[in-house]
TORMAR-592155 format. One record per residue: residue number from 0; z, y, x of N, C-alpha, C, O, CB in turn. Coordinates in Angstrom, 2 decimals, m for minus. Glycine has a CB too. Example, Ala and Ser with C-alpha at 12.3 -4.5 7.8 and 13.67 -1.06 7.14 Angstrom:
% residues 2
> 0:7.80:m5.69:13.19:7.80:m4.50:12.30:7.80:m3.30:13.20:8.46:m3.32:14.24:9.05:m4.47:11.31
> 1:7.08:m2.25:12.85:7.14:m1.06:13.67:7.87:0.03:12.90:8.04:1.14:13.41:5.72:m0.60:14.08
% end
This chain:
% residues 64
> 0:0.00:m1.19:0.84:0.00:0.00:0.00:0.00:1.24:0.87:0.47:1.22:2.01:1.21:0.01:m0.95
> 1:m0.52:2.29:0.32:m0.61:3.54:1.07:0.75:4.21:1.14:1.57:4.12:0.22:m1.64:4.49:0.43
> 2:0.95:4.86:2.23:2.19:5.59:2.42:2.18:6.84:1.53:1.17:7.53:1.48:2.39:5.98:3.92
> 3:3.26:7.14:0.84:3.25:8.32:m0.04:3.08:9.60:0.78:3.63:9.74:1.87:4.54:8.39:m0.86
> 4:2.31:10.51:0.22:2.07:11.78:0.91:3.27:12.70:0.73:3.87:12.76:m0.34:0.78:12.46:0.37
> 5:3.59:13.39:1.77:4.66:14.38:1.69:4.07:15.70:1.21:2.90:15.76:0.84:5.37:14.55:3.05
> 6:4.87:16.76:1.22:4.36:18.06:0.78:3.21:18.56:1.66:2.30:19.23:1.17:5.50:19.08:0.77
> 7:3.25:18.24:2.96:2.17:18.68:3.84:0.88:17.93:3.54:m0.20:18.53:3.52:2.56:18.48:5.32
> 8:0.98:16.62:3.30:m0.20:15.83:2.97:m0.83:16.26:1.65:m2.06:16.30:1.54:0.16:14.37:2.90
> 9:m0.01:16.57:0.68:m0.53:17.04:m0.61:m1.25:18.38:m0.44:m2.28:18.62:m1.07:0.61:17.18:m1.64
> 10:m0.72:19.23:0.41:m1.34:20.52:0.66:m2.74:20.35:1.23:m3.69:20.98:0.76:m0.48:21.36:1.62
> 11:m2.88:19.49:2.24:m4.18:19.29:2.86:m5.13:18.52:1.95:m6.34:18.73:2.00:m4.03:18.55:4.19
> 12:m4.59:17.62:1.13:m5.44:16.89:0.20:m6.07:17.86:m0.80:m7.26:17.75:m1.11:m4.64:15.80:m0.54
> 13:m5.28:18.79:m1.30:m5.81:19.77:m2.23:m6.80:20.71:m1.53:m7.76:21.17:m2.15:m4.67:20.57:m2.87
> 14:m6.57:21.00:m0.27:m7.46:21.90:0.47:m8.82:21.25:0.73:m9.81:21.97:0.91:m6.82:22.32:1.79
> 15:m8.90:19.93:0.77:m10.15:19.24:1.07:m10.91:18.80:m0.18:m11.97:18.20:m0.06:m9.88:18.05:1.93
> 16:m10.38:19.10:m1.36:m11.07:18.67:m2.57:m12.42:19.35:m2.73:m13.31:18.78:m3.35:m10.21:18.95:m3.79
> 17:m12.60:20.55:m2.21:m13.86:21.27:m2.35:m15.01:20.53:m1.67:m16.17:20.70:m2.04:m13.74:22.68:m1.78
> 18:m14.68:19.70:m0.67:m15.74:18.98:0.05:m16.40:17.91:m0.82:m17.53:17.50:m0.54:m15.17:18.33:1.30
> 19:m15.72:17.47:m1.87:m16.25:16.43:m2.75:m16.86:17.01:m4.02:m17.19:16.27:m4.95:m15.16:15.44:m3.11
> 20:m17.02:18.32:m4.07:m17.57:18.97:m5.25:m19.03:18.53:m5.44:m19.76:18.43:m4.46:m17.47:20.51:m5.14
> 21:m19.46:18.27:m6.68:m20.84:17.79:m6.91:m21.92:18.74:m6.42:m23.03:18.30:m6.12:m21.04:17.53:m8.37
> 22:m21.64:20.02:m6.33:m22.65:20.96:m5.85:m22.86:20.85:m4.35:m23.89:21.31:m3.84:m22.24:22.39:m6.21
> 23:m21.94:20.25:m3.63:m22.04:20.17:m2.18:m22.39:18.78:m1.68:m22.78:18.63:m0.52:m20.76:20.61:m1.56
> 24:m22.26:17.77:m2.50:m22.49:16.40:m2.07:m23.95:16.03:m2.29:m24.46:16.15:m3.40:m21.57:15.42:m2.84
> 25:m24.61:15.58:m1.24:m25.97:15.04:m1.31:m26.96:16.04:m1.90:m27.80:15.67:m2.72:m25.99:13.77:m2.13
> 26:m26.88:17.30:m1.48:m27.76:18.31:m2.03:m29.14:18.32:m1.39:m30.10:18.75:m2.03:m27.13:19.66:m1.87
> 27:m29.28:17.87:m0.15:m30.57:17.95:0.52:m31.61:17.06:m0.17:m32.80:17.38:m0.16:m30.43:17.55:1.98
> 28:m31.17:15.98:m0.74:m32.10:15.08:m1.43:m32.65:15.73:m2.69:m33.83:15.58:m3.00:m31.41:13.76:m1.79
> 29:m31.81:16.45:m3.41:m32.22:17.05:m4.67:m32.77:18.46:m4.50:m33.38:18.98:m5.43:m31.05:17.07:m5.62
> 30:m32.58:19.07:m3.36:m33.08:20.43:m3.15:m34.59:20.45:m3.01:m35.24:21.42:m3.40:m32.43:21.05:m1.90
> 31:m35.17:19.39:m2.46:m36.62:19.30:m2.28:m37.10:18.01:m2.92:m37.26:17.01:m2.23:m37.01:19.36:m0.76
> 32:m37.35:18.01:m4.23:m37.63:16.76:m4.92:m38.92:16.06:m4.51:m38.97:14.83:m4.55:m37.67:17.02:m6.37
> 33:m39.96:16.79:m4.11:m41.21:16.13:m3.79:m41.51:16.07:m2.31:m42.62:15.68:m1.92:m42.32:16.81:m4.47
> 34:m40.56:16.44:m1.48:m40.83:16.51:m0.04:m41.11:15.15:0.55:m42.01:15.03:1.39:m39.66:17.15:0.68
> 35:m40.40:14.12:0.17:m40.61:12.78:0.74:m42.00:12.25:0.43:m42.68:11.73:1.31:m39.57:11.81:0.21
> 36:m42.41:12.38:m0.82:m43.74:11.91:m1.21:m44.81:12.74:m0.51:m45.83:12.20:m0.08:m43.92:11.98:m2.74
> 37:m44.60:14.03:m0.40:m45.58:14.90:0.25:m45.73:14.54:1.73:m46.84:14.54:2.26:m45.17:16.38:0.11
> 38:m44.63:14.25:2.41:m44.71:13.88:3.82:m45.44:12.56:4.01:m46.20:12.40:4.96:m43.31:13.80:4.43
> 39:m45.22:11.60:3.12:m45.92:10.32:3.21:m47.41:10.52:2.96:m48.24:9.96:3.68:m45.34:9.31:2.19
> 40:m47.76:11.32:1.95:m49.17:11.58:1.66:m49.84:12.30:2.83:m50.98:11.99:3.16:m49.31:12.41:0.37
> 41:m49.15:13.24:3.44:m49.72:13.97:4.57:m49.91:13.04:5.77:m50.91:13.15:6.48:m48.82:15.16:4.96
> 42:m48.97:12.14:5.99:m49.11:11.17:7.07:m50.29:10.24:6.86:m51.03:9.94:7.80:m47.84:10.35:7.20
> 43:m50.48:9.79:5.62:m51.63:8.93:5.31:m52.92:9.71:5.53:m53.89:9.15:6.04:m51.55:8.41:3.85
> 44:m52.94:10.97:5.15:m54.12:11.81:5.37:m54.43:11.93:6.86:m55.59:11.81:7.26:m53.91:13.20:4.75
> 45:m53.42:12.18:7.67:m53.64:12.33:9.12:m54.18:11.04:9.74:m55.08:11.08:10.58:m52.34:12.74:9.82
> 46:m53.63:9.91:9.34:m54.11:8.63:9.87:m55.54:8.39:9.41:m56.38:7.96:10.20:m53.19:7.46:9.42
> 47:m55.83:8.66:8.15:m57.18:8.49:7.64:m58.18:9.38:8.34:m59.29:8.96:8.63:m57.21:8.76:6.16
> 48:m57.80:10.61:8.61:m58.69:11.53:9.31:m58.95:11.07:10.75:m60.07:11.17:11.24:m58.10:12.94:9.31
> 49:m57.92:10.56:11.41:m58.08:10.07:12.78:m59.02:8.86:12.81:m59.87:8.76:13.70:m56.72:9.69:13.38
> 50:m58.88:7.96:11.85:m59.77:6.79:11.78:m61.19:7.24:11.47:m62.13:6.75:12.09:m59.27:5.79:10.69
> 51:m61.36:8.15:10.54:m62.68:8.66:10.19:m63.36:9.32:11.39:m64.54:9.08:11.65:m62.58:9.66:9.03
> 52:m62.62:10.14:12.11:m63.18:10.81:13.28:m63.55:9.81:14.38:m64.53:10.01:15.09:m62.20:11.84:13.83
> 53:m62.78:8.76:14.51:m63.08:7.76:15.53:m64.33:6.96:15.17:m65.15:6.66:16.03:m61.88:6.81:15.72
> 54:m64.48:6.63:13.89:m65.64:5.86:13.44:m66.90:6.72:13.50:m67.96:6.23:13.91:m65.41:5.34:12.01
> 55:m66.81:7.96:13.12:m67.98:8.83:13.05:m68.07:9.79:14.23:m68.62:10.88:14.10:m67.97:9.61:11.77
> 56:m67.56:9.40:15.37:m67.61:10.29:16.53:m69.02:10.32:17.08:m69.77:9.34:16.97:m66.61:9.83:17.62
> 57:m69.38:11.44:17.68:m70.70:11.58:18.28:m70.57:11.21:19.75:m70.57:12.07:20.62:m71.27:13.03:18.11
> 58:m70.47:9.92:20.01:m70.33:9.41:21.37:m71.72:9.33:22.00:m72.61:8.68:21.44:m69.62:8.00:21.38
> 59:m71.93:9.97:23.15:m73.27:9.95:23.77:m73.67:8.55:24.24:m74.86:8.28:24.43:m73.31:10.92:24.97
> 60:m72.73:7.66:24.43:m73.03:6.30:24.90:m73.33:5.35:23.75:m73.72:4.20:23.98:m71.88:5.76:25.73
> 61:m73.15:5.80:22.52:m73.39:4.93:21.37:m74.89:4.82:21.11:m75.63:5.78:21.30:m72.66:5.47:20.12
> 62:m75.34:3.65:20.69:m76.75:3.45:20.41:m77.06:3.96:19.00:m76.26:3.80:18.07:m77.13:1.95:20.55
> 63:m78.24:4.57:18.86:m78.62:5.12:17.56:m79.48:4.16:16.83:m79.90:4.45:15.71:m79.32:6.45:17.71
% end
């Protein structure tokens, strides 16, 4: 069992309650709702563009 808090422990427990407030907990996830999907889509675009440029490169050594 937990040791009972004295007057000092109760004071600090009440002082730290603001850290668990719903406005402060896990806000970065909800602050930018579409950022994760946008970053994945942008990454897929970059990979696709790199593959496209490699396939359609104007290499002077390539046979026409």
